[in-house]
N, CA and C atoms as a LAMMPS dump frame, in Angstrom:
ITEM: TIMESTEP
0
ITEM: NUMBER OF ATOMS
261
ITEM: BOX BOUNDS ff ff ff
-5.0000000000000000e+02 5.0000000000000000e+02
-5.0000000000000000e+02 5.0000000000000000e+02
-5.0000000000000000e+02 5.0000000000000000e+02
ITEM: ATOMS id mol type element x y z
1 1 1 N -404.646 473.307 -408.676
2 1 2 C -404.389 472.09 -407.585
3 1 3 C -404.727 472.858 -406.572
4 2 1 N -405.424 472.31 -405.584
5 2 2 C -405.478 473.099 -404.157
6 2 3 C -404.388 472.626 -403.286
7 3 1 N -404.214 473.989 -402.388
8 3 2 C -403.127 473.421 -401.477
9 3 3 C -403.777 473.361 -399.985
10 4 1 N -403.602 472.076 -399.599
11 4 2 C -404.11 471.563 -398.127
12 4 3 C -403.264 472.091 -397.315
13 5 1 N -403.642 472.611 -395.845
14 5 2 C -402.923 473.142 -395.086
15 5 3 C -402.793 471.911 -394.004
16 6 1 N -401.881 472.21 -393.123
17 6 2 C -401.709 471.026 -392.112
18 6 3 C -402.503 470.625 -391.481
19 7 1 N -403.381 471.58 -390.828
20 7 2 C -404.843 471.527 -389.899
21 7 3 C -405.652 470.431 -390.927
22 8 1 N -405.857 471.001 -392.076
23 8 2 C -406.814 469.919 -392.908
24 8 3 C -406.189 468.84 -393.17
25 9 1 N -404.794 468.487 -393.364
26 9 2 C -404.516 467.137 -393.644
27 9 3 C -404.667 466.333 -392.391
28 10 1 N -404.027 466.995 -391.308
29 10 2 C -404.382 466.196 -390.013
30 10 3 C -405.728 465.944 -389.567
31 11 1 N -406.749 466.819 -389.855
32 11 2 C -408.17 466.545 -389.529
33 11 3 C -408.511 465.182 -390.474
34 12 1 N -408.228 465.415 -391.71
35 12 2 C -408.471 463.943 -392.536
36 12 3 C -407.843 462.805 -392.162
37 13 1 N -406.709 462.691 -391.675
38 13 2 C -405.824 461.621 -391.12
39 13 3 C -406.383 461.15 -390.03
40 14 1 N -407.021 462 -389.036
41 14 2 C -407.796 461.561 -387.645
42 14 3 C -409.166 461.055 -388.073
43 15 1 N -409.791 461.475 -389.071
44 15 2 C -411.314 461.466 -389.16
45 15 3 C -411.632 460.488 -390.469
46 16 1 N -410.638 459.82 -391.229
47 16 2 C -410.66 459.325 -392.416
48 16 3 C -411.683 457.956 -392.199
49 17 1 N -411.635 457.393 -390.984
50 17 2 C -412.436 456.157 -390.725
51 17 3 C -414.011 456.594 -391.162
52 18 1 N -414.206 457.733 -391.172
53 18 2 C -415.593 458.123 -391.062
54 18 3 C -416.347 457.855 -392.666
55 19 1 N -415.159 457.777 -393.531
56 19 2 C -415.37 457.638 -394.987
57 19 3 C -414.971 456.496 -395.453
58 20 1 N -413.871 455.93 -394.866
59 20 2 C -413.305 454.679 -395.449
60 20 3 C -413.173 453.394 -394.363
61 21 1 N -413.471 452.441 -394.664
62 21 2 C -413.345 451.4 -393.772
63 21 3 C -412.008 450.945 -393.263
64 22 1 N -410.859 451.119 -394.015
65 22 2 C -409.477 450.999 -393.95
66 22 3 C -408.7 452.442 -393.994
67 23 1 N -407.509 452.459 -393.631
68 23 2 C -407.127 453.929 -393.614
69 23 3 C -406.245 453.894 -395.265
70 24 1 N -406.455 455.176 -395.878
71 24 2 C -405.947 455.271 -396.976
72 24 3 C -404.652 456.195 -397.065
73 25 1 N -404.468 456.595 -395.871
74 25 2 C -403.128 457.484 -395.886
75 25 3 C -402.84 457.419 -394.283
76 26 1 N -401.227 457.702 -393.996
77 26 2 C -400.662 457.317 -392.715
78 26 3 C -400.134 458.678 -392.188
79 27 1 N -399.724 459.095 -393.277
80 27 2 C -398.667 460.606 -392.959
81 27 3 C -399.34 461.509 -393.573
82 28 1 N -398.914 462.897 -393.355
83 28 2 C -399.565 464.112 -393.882
84 28 3 C -399.287 464.124 -395.541
85 29 1 N -398.095 463.523 -395.923
86 29 2 C -397.789 463.493 -397.263
87 29 3 C -398.869 462.578 -398.077
88 30 1 N -399.239 461.385 -397.736
89 30 2 C -399.982 460.543 -398.123
90 30 3 C -401.438 460.864 -398.213
91 31 1 N -401.761 461.667 -397.014
92 31 2 C -403.227 462.532 -397.216
93 31 3 C -403.108 463.36 -398.092
94 32 1 N -402.102 464.371 -398.24
95 32 2 C -402.026 465.238 -399.217
96 32 3 C -402.063 464.703 -400.769
97 33 1 N -401.32 463.683 -400.96
98 33 2 C -401.638 462.964 -402.292
99 33 3 C -403.008 462.352 -402.445
100 34 1 N -403.37 461.662 -401.532
101 34 2 C -404.758 461.163 -401.557
102 34 3 C -405.777 462.138 -402.137
103 35 1 N -405.949 463.414 -401.282
104 35 2 C -406.88 464.427 -401.366
105 35 3 C -406.618 465.07 -402.869
106 36 1 N -405.474 465.178 -403.275
107 36 2 C -405.275 465.738 -404.44
108 36 3 C -405.644 464.514 -405.599
109 37 1 N -405.53 463.496 -405.332
110 37 2 C -405.747 462.421 -406.399
111 37 3 C -407.572 462.301 -406.533
112 38 1 N -408.278 462.727 -405.306
113 38 2 C -409.603 462.553 -405.422
114 38 3 C -410.084 463.822 -405.594
115 39 1 N -409.382 464.836 -405.879
116 39 2 C -409.727 466.213 -406.245
117 39 3 C -410.516 466.729 -404.741
118 40 1 N -410.216 466.418 -403.871
119 40 2 C -411.14 466.935 -402.47
120 40 3 C -411.092 468.494 -402.643
121 41 1 N -412.043 469.094 -401.998
122 41 2 C -412.158 470.43 -401.667
123 41 3 C -412.465 470.943 -400.388
124 42 1 N -411.865 472.208 -400.211
125 42 2 C -412.221 472.94 -398.905
126 42 3 C -413.155 474.235 -399.175
127 43 1 N -414.185 474.048 -398.449
128 43 2 C -415.361 475.212 -398.606
129 43 3 C -415.114 476.298 -397.277
130 44 1 N -416.042 477.142 -397.46
131 44 2 C -415.943 477.942 -396.262
132 44 3 C -417.063 478.048 -395.164
133 45 1 N -418.148 477.389 -395.805
134 45 2 C -419.543 477.107 -395.077
135 45 3 C -420.13 476.179 -395.298
136 46 1 N -421.301 475.665 -394.498
137 46 2 C -422.345 474.71 -394.765
138 46 3 C -422.853 474.937 -396.125
139 47 1 N -423.259 476.223 -396.126
140 47 2 C -423.981 476.831 -397.315
141 47 3 C -423.086 476.431 -398.608
142 48 1 N -421.983 476.496 -398.511
143 48 2 C -420.964 476.039 -399.543
144 48 3 C -420.881 474.652 -399.873
145 49 1 N -421.016 473.9 -398.782
146 49 2 C -421.164 472.482 -398.799
147 49 3 C -422.243 472.148 -399.485
148 50 1 N -423.196 472.609 -399.224
149 50 2 C -424.655 472.326 -400.057
150 50 3 C -424.609 472.785 -401.399
151 51 1 N -423.931 473.864 -401.647
152 51 2 C -423.964 474.285 -403.157
153 51 3 C -423.003 473.373 -403.872
154 52 1 N -421.866 472.891 -403.251
155 52 2 C -421.038 472.13 -403.949
156 52 3 C -421.757 470.71 -404.232
157 53 1 N -422.285 470.154 -403.133
158 53 2 C -422.861 468.685 -403.135
159 53 3 C -423.941 468.844 -404.394
160 54 1 N -424.748 470.09 -404.375
161 54 2 C -425.721 470.119 -405.132
162 54 3 C -425.454 470.236 -406.538
163 55 1 N -424.038 470.851 -406.762
164 55 2 C -423.856 471.059 -408.309
165 55 3 C -423.069 469.828 -408.797
166 56 1 N -422.636 469.037 -407.655
167 56 2 C -422.013 467.604 -408.392
168 56 3 C -423.013 466.789 -408.526
169 57 1 N -424.397 467.083 -408.205
170 57 2 C -425.473 466.026 -408.474
171 57 3 C -425.962 464.97 -407.32
172 58 1 N -425.473 465.494 -406.122
173 58 2 C -425.899 464.596 -404.878
174 58 3 C -427.164 464.876 -404.725
175 59 1 N -427.879 463.709 -404.094
176 59 2 C -429.213 464.211 -403.848
177 59 3 C -429.248 464.619 -402.523
178 60 1 N -429.458 465.999 -402.314
179 60 2 C -429.361 466.394 -400.741
180 60 3 C -430.559 467.352 -400.447
181 61 1 N -431.74 467.183 -401.205
182 61 2 C -433.07 467.647 -401.164
183 61 3 C -433.501 467.25 -399.89
184 62 1 N -434.015 468.362 -399.088
185 62 2 C -434.561 467.818 -397.594
186 62 3 C -433.705 467.645 -396.724
187 63 1 N -432.208 467.614 -396.831
188 63 2 C -431.247 467.344 -395.769
189 63 3 C -430.959 468.884 -395.075
190 64 1 N -430.888 468.631 -393.745
191 64 2 C -430.717 469.732 -392.908
192 64 3 C -429.134 470.06 -392.784
193 65 1 N -428.961 471.291 -392.444
194 65 2 C -427.351 471.599 -392.367
195 65 3 C -426.614 470.686 -391.339
196 66 1 N -427.359 470.248 -390.307
197 66 2 C -427.055 469.455 -389.56
198 66 3 C -426.739 468.016 -389.995
199 67 1 N -427.396 467.494 -390.954
200 67 2 C -427.392 466.381 -391.755
201 67 3 C -426.288 466.308 -392.616
202 68 1 N -426.121 467.58 -393.333
203 68 2 C -424.913 467.759 -394.222
204 68 3 C -423.543 467.489 -393.678
205 69 1 N -423.374 468.259 -392.284
206 69 2 C -422.164 468.225 -391.619
207 69 3 C -422.074 466.821 -390.892
208 70 1 N -423.015 465.932 -390.733
209 70 2 C -422.575 464.369 -390.442
210 70 3 C -422.498 463.48 -391.674
211 71 1 N -422.626 464.139 -392.85
212 71 2 C -422.44 463.252 -394.261
213 71 3 C -421.12 462.849 -394.189
214 72 1 N -421.052 461.309 -394.437
215 72 2 C -419.394 460.794 -394.343
216 72 3 C -418.384 461.296 -395.229
217 73 1 N -418.779 462.038 -396.082
218 73 2 C -417.935 462.791 -397.187
219 73 3 C -417.413 464.433 -396.611
220 74 1 N -417.977 464.887 -395.487
221 74 2 C -417.895 466.105 -395.168
222 74 3 C -417.151 466.14 -393.929
223 75 1 N -415.904 466.765 -393.779
224 75 2 C -415.088 466.732 -392.569
225 75 3 C -415.21 468.205 -392.367
226 76 1 N -415.672 468.547 -390.939
227 76 2 C -415.655 469.836 -390.471
228 76 3 C -414.188 470.039 -389.901
229 77 1 N -413.743 471.229 -390.319
230 77 2 C -412.375 471.511 -389.801
231 77 3 C -412.228 472.556 -388.883
232 78 1 N -411.134 472.463 -387.796
233 78 2 C -411.405 473.087 -386.68
234 78 3 C -411.27 474.817 -387.057
235 79 1 N -411.065 475.391 -388.087
236 79 2 C -411.16 476.609 -388.408
237 79 3 C -412.565 477.09 -388.897
238 80 1 N -413.482 476.314 -389.068
239 80 2 C -414.849 476.68 -389.473
240 80 3 C -415.076 476.138 -390.764
241 81 1 N -413.951 475.89 -391.528
242 81 2 C -414.291 475.574 -393.127
243 81 3 C -414.474 473.833 -392.904
244 82 1 N -414.956 473.436 -394.472
245 82 2 C -415.172 472.237 -394.225
246 82 3 C -414.405 471.555 -395.539
247 83 1 N -413.978 470.464 -395.465
248 83 2 C -413.455 469.137 -396.497
249 83 3 C -414.215 468.545 -397.07
250 84 1 N -414.515 468.186 -398.327
251 84 2 C -415.319 467.546 -399.002
252 84 3 C -414.616 466.629 -399.841
253 85 1 N -414.76 464.991 -399.29
254 85 2 C -413.869 464.275 -399.949
255 85 3 C -415 463.06 -400.637
256 86 1 N -415.06 463.12 -401.921
257 86 2 C -415.615 462.168 -402.516
258 86 3 C -414.911 460.865 -402.887
259 87 1 N -415.167 460.011 -402.057
260 87 2 C -414.467 458.665 -401.757
261 87 3 C -414.933 457.816 -402.929
């Protein structure tokens, strides 16, 4: 099980509307439980985002790094990492 730090959880809380029409979490604890349930991952670079999505079967061929960063399931974290949430 992945440990999500407070910065990651807060970023998800603040930006969850980019993936979901209605909030799925209102507290850090709810955010952590939700991310654990959907097995969200944190990766270190946009290359890792590309590798992860490619391995999971997503059709990302032809997408630029900028387009990947703007994908609704990809959340850029302040520390330079990326949270990937498959809703």
